[in-house]
Backbone as numpy.savetxt, mean C-alpha at the origin, in Angstrom:
# Nx Ny Nz CAx CAy CAz Cx Cy Cz
-14.47 12.81 -5.06 -13.63 11.81 -5.70 -12.19 11.96 -5.22
-11.58 10.84 -4.97 -10.17 10.82 -4.59 -9.42 10.01 -5.66
-8.38 10.58 -6.16 -7.52 9.88 -7.12 -6.26 9.40 -6.42
-5.90 8.15 -6.70 -4.72 7.56 -6.08 -3.76 7.10 -7.16
-2.50 7.43 -6.99 -1.48 7.02 -7.95 -0.35 6.34 -7.20
-0.16 5.06 -7.52 0.92 4.30 -6.89 2.19 4.37 -7.74
3.32 4.20 -7.09 4.59 4.12 -7.80 5.57 3.32 -6.95
6.65 2.90 -7.59 7.72 2.23 -6.85 7.82 0.73 -7.05
6.88 0.15 -7.78 6.96 -1.28 -8.02 8.07 -1.63 -8.99
8.32 -2.93 -9.13 9.35 -3.35 -10.06 9.80 -4.77 -9.78
10.90 -5.13 -10.40 11.48 -6.46 -10.25 12.66 -6.39 -9.28
12.61 -7.19 -8.24 13.71 -7.25 -7.28 14.07 -8.70 -7.01
15.23 -8.90 -6.44 15.67 -10.25 -6.08 15.24 -10.57 -4.65
15.11 -11.85 -4.34 14.77 -12.23 -2.96 15.76 -11.63 -1.97
15.21 -11.16 -0.85 16.05 -10.54 0.18 16.21 -9.05 0.04
15.87 -8.51 -1.11 16.00 -7.06 -1.32 14.81 -6.31 -0.74
14.92 -4.98 -0.76 13.87 -4.12 -0.23 13.28 -3.27 -1.34
12.09 -2.75 -1.07 11.39 -1.90 -2.03 10.50 -0.96 -1.24
10.36 0.26 -1.75 9.43 1.20 -1.12 8.41 1.66 -2.15
7.16 1.43 -1.82 6.06 1.88 -2.67 5.53 3.22 -2.15
5.05 4.03 -3.07 4.46 5.32 -2.72 3.06 5.39 -3.30
2.21 6.15 -2.62 0.85 6.40 -3.11 0.49 7.84 -2.81
0.17 8.56 -3.87 -0.21 9.96 -3.74 -1.70 10.12 -3.96
-2.37 10.80 -3.03 -3.79 11.06 -3.13 -4.03 12.50 -3.57
-5.04 12.68 -4.41 -5.43 14.02 -4.84 -6.94 14.06 -5.00
-7.46 15.25 -5.18 -8.91 15.41 -5.31 -9.52 15.80 -3.98
-10.58 15.12 -3.58 -11.31 15.44 -2.35 -10.61 14.83 -1.14
-9.40 15.29 -0.87 -8.58 14.69 0.17 -9.03 15.05 1.58
-9.86 16.08 1.72 -10.26 16.53 3.05 -11.09 15.49 3.78
-11.69 14.56 3.01 -12.55 13.56 3.63 -11.85 12.25 3.96
-10.55 12.18 3.69 -9.83 10.92 3.92 -9.72 10.63 5.40
-10.05 9.40 5.78 -9.86 8.95 7.15 -8.71 7.95 7.26
-8.70 6.99 6.35 -7.70 5.93 6.41 -7.13 5.68 5.02
-5.83 5.48 4.96 -5.17 5.06 3.72 -4.49 3.73 3.98
-4.34 2.95 2.93 -3.75 1.64 3.16 -3.24 0.98 1.91
-2.66 -0.19 2.13 -2.11 -0.98 1.04 -2.71 -2.39 1.08
-3.05 -2.87 -0.10 -3.51 -4.24 -0.29 -2.66 -4.84 -1.40
-2.73 -6.15 -1.53 -2.08 -6.79 -2.67 -2.90 -7.95 -3.16
-2.70 -8.27 -4.43 -3.41 -9.38 -5.06 -2.47 -10.14 -5.96
-2.28 -11.40 -5.65 -1.47 -12.28 -6.49 -2.38 -13.00 -7.47
-1.85 -13.48 -8.56 -2.68 -14.19 -9.55 -3.44 -15.35 -8.91
-4.73 -15.41 -9.17 -5.55 -16.48 -8.66 -5.93 -16.36 -7.20
-5.56 -15.25 -6.58 -5.88 -15.07 -5.15 -6.71 -13.81 -4.96
-7.36 -13.74 -3.82 -8.14 -12.55 -3.50 -7.24 -11.41 -3.05
-7.74 -10.22 -3.23 -7.01 -9.05 -2.74 -7.04 -9.06 -1.21
-5.87 -8.86 -0.61 -5.78 -8.93 0.84 -5.13 -7.70 1.45
-5.54 -7.40 2.64 -5.03 -6.23 3.36 -3.59 -6.46 3.80
-2.77 -5.43 3.64 -1.42 -5.45 4.17 -1.30 -4.53 5.39
-1.70 -3.28 5.22 -1.54 -2.32 6.30 -2.39 -1.10 6.03
-2.82 -0.45 7.10 -3.55 0.81 6.99 -2.94 1.82 7.95
-3.20 3.09 7.65 -2.73 4.18 8.51 -3.77 5.28 8.48
-4.05 5.84 9.67 -5.01 6.94 9.75 -4.30 8.27 9.57
-5.09 9.33 9.49 -4.53 10.66 9.31 -3.67 11.10 10.49
-3.88 10.47 11.64 -3.05 10.83 12.79 -1.94 9.80 13.01
-1.79 8.89 12.08 -0.64 7.99 12.11 -0.85 6.66 12.81
-2.07 6.35 13.18 -2.32 5.05 13.80 -2.26 3.96 12.72
-1.47 2.93 12.98 -1.25 1.90 11.98 -1.89 0.58 12.37
-2.16 -0.21 11.35 -2.70 -1.56 11.55 -2.09 -2.44 10.49
-1.62 -3.62 10.88 -0.96 -4.53 9.95 -1.66 -5.88 9.95
-1.63 -6.53 8.79 -2.09 -7.90 8.71 -1.15 -8.77 9.54
-1.66 -9.88 10.03 -0.91 -10.69 10.99 0.24 -11.48 10.38
0.20 -11.73 9.08 1.12 -12.71 8.51 2.31 -12.09 7.77
2.71 -10.90 8.20 3.76 -10.21 7.45 5.13 -10.36 8.09
5.20 -10.88 9.30 6.49 -11.11 9.93 7.30 -9.88 10.20
6.64 -8.72 10.28 7.36 -7.50 10.60 8.19 -6.96 9.47
7.96 -7.44 8.26 8.79 -7.01 7.13 8.27 -5.76 6.44
7.07 -5.33 6.77 6.47 -4.18 6.12 6.25 -3.04 7.11
6.44 -1.82 6.63 6.18 -0.63 7.43 5.42 0.38 6.59
4.28 0.82 7.10 3.50 1.85 6.42 3.75 3.17 7.11
3.82 4.24 6.33 4.03 5.57 6.90 3.28 6.60 6.07
3.11 7.78 6.64 2.39 8.85 5.97 3.20 10.13 6.11
3.15 10.97 5.08 3.95 12.19 5.14 3.18 13.31 5.82
3.83 14.46 5.97 3.22 15.56 6.72 2.01 16.16 6.02
1.90 15.98 4.72 0.74 16.52 4.01 -0.49 15.64 4.19
-0.26 14.42 4.73 -1.34 13.44 4.95 -1.98 12.96 3.64
-1.27 13.19 2.52 -1.81 12.73 1.24 -0.87 11.78 0.53
0.23 11.48 1.14 1.22 10.60 0.53 1.59 9.52 1.55
1.41 8.26 1.16 1.79 7.18 2.05 2.83 6.31 1.38
3.55 5.59 2.22 4.62 4.72 1.75 4.42 3.32 2.33
4.96 2.35 1.63 5.03 0.99 2.15 6.46 0.51 1.94
7.19 0.43 3.05 8.55 -0.08 3.01 8.50 -1.59 3.18
9.06 -2.31 2.24 9.04 -3.77 2.28 10.47 -4.28 2.31
10.80 -5.05 3.31 12.15 -5.59 3.48 12.16 -7.10 3.35
13.33 -7.62 3.02 13.52 -9.07 2.92 12.42 -9.71 2.06
12.27 -9.17 0.87 11.19 -9.64 0.00 11.39 -11.08 -0.43
10.27 -11.79 -0.57 10.27 -13.20 -0.94 9.48 -13.38 -2.22
9.73 -14.45 -2.95 8.96 -14.67 -4.19 7.45 -14.66 -3.96
7.01 -15.10 -2.80 5.57 -15.10 -2.52 5.01 -13.71 -2.29
5.87 -12.70 -2.22 5.40 -11.31 -2.13 5.05 -10.74 -3.50
5.33 -11.48 -4.56 5.02 -11.02 -5.90 3.51 -10.86 -6.05
3.10 -9.69 -6.48 1.66 -9.38 -6.59 1.51 -7.98 -7.15
0.27 -7.64 -7.42 -0.06 -6.24 -7.72 -0.43 -5.58 -6.39
0.20 -4.48 -6.10 -0.02 -3.77 -4.84 -0.90 -2.57 -5.10
-1.97 -2.47 -4.32 -2.98 -1.43 -4.51 -3.03 -0.48 -3.31
-3.16 0.78 -3.62 -3.40 1.79 -2.60 -4.91 1.96 -2.42
-5.31 2.20 -1.19 -6.74 2.30 -0.87 -6.99 3.48 0.07
-8.10 4.10 -0.12 -8.54 5.18 0.77 -9.98 4.93 1.19
-10.25 5.18 2.46 -11.63 5.20 2.94 -11.89 6.60 3.52
-13.02 7.18 3.09 -13.35 8.52 3.57 -14.27 8.46 4.78
-14.51 9.63 5.34 -15.38 9.71 6.51 -16.82 9.36 6.16
-17.14 9.33 4.89 -18.48 8.94 4.42 -18.51 7.49 3.96
-17.48 6.73 4.36 -17.39 5.30 4.02 -17.29 5.04 2.52
-16.70 5.97 1.80 -16.42 5.76 0.37 -15.05 5.10 0.25
-14.94 4.17 -0.70 -13.69 3.48 -0.94 -13.15 3.86 -2.31
-11.87 4.16 -2.35 -11.19 4.48 -3.60 -9.93 3.62 -3.72
-9.65 3.25 -4.96 -8.50 2.39 -5.23 -7.62 2.99 -6.31
-6.33 2.75 -6.20 -5.43 3.05 -7.29 -5.47 1.92 -8.30
-4.75 2.10 -9.39 -4.74 1.07 -10.44 -3.76 -0.04 -10.14
-2.91 0.17 -9.13 -1.99 -0.88 -8.73 -0.61 -0.74 -9.34
0.35 -1.32 -8.64 1.72 -1.36 -9.15 2.26 -2.78 -8.94
2.90 -3.30 -9.97 3.36 -4.68 -9.94 4.68 -4.80 -9.19
4.73 -5.75 -8.28 5.97 -6.10 -7.60 6.28 -7.56 -7.92
7.46 -7.79 -8.45 7.88 -9.14 -8.78 9.19 -9.43 -8.07
9.20 -10.51 -7.31 10.40 -10.91 -6.57 10.90 -12.22 -7.17
12.03 -12.14 -7.82 12.53 -13.31 -8.54 14.04 -13.20 -8.71
14.69 -14.35 -8.67 16.13 -14.36 -8.92 16.41 -14.68 -10.38
């Protein structure tokens, strides 16, 4: 079992930046990929970015270069730096892990609201 805890969400104004964090604990030795997804009301959960244990990143195509995913040296803490936030970025942001055994784990999510 892998436990994921997200933090860093909140209310920001358009154009501002935010950094989300996700800490993994438990059976971390099996982690292959960590990532971020988001889900807005009435929409499906969608991929934002993933990062492997060796730092290889993958981003969704429609982000305009505004997001950066990173991983710390312990390989159990990831970040999502979001710049120039827009109202359409408002959503619940979820941390995700996939293990080498193809198990998927999710955090409970953190709310990001972009509004003036």
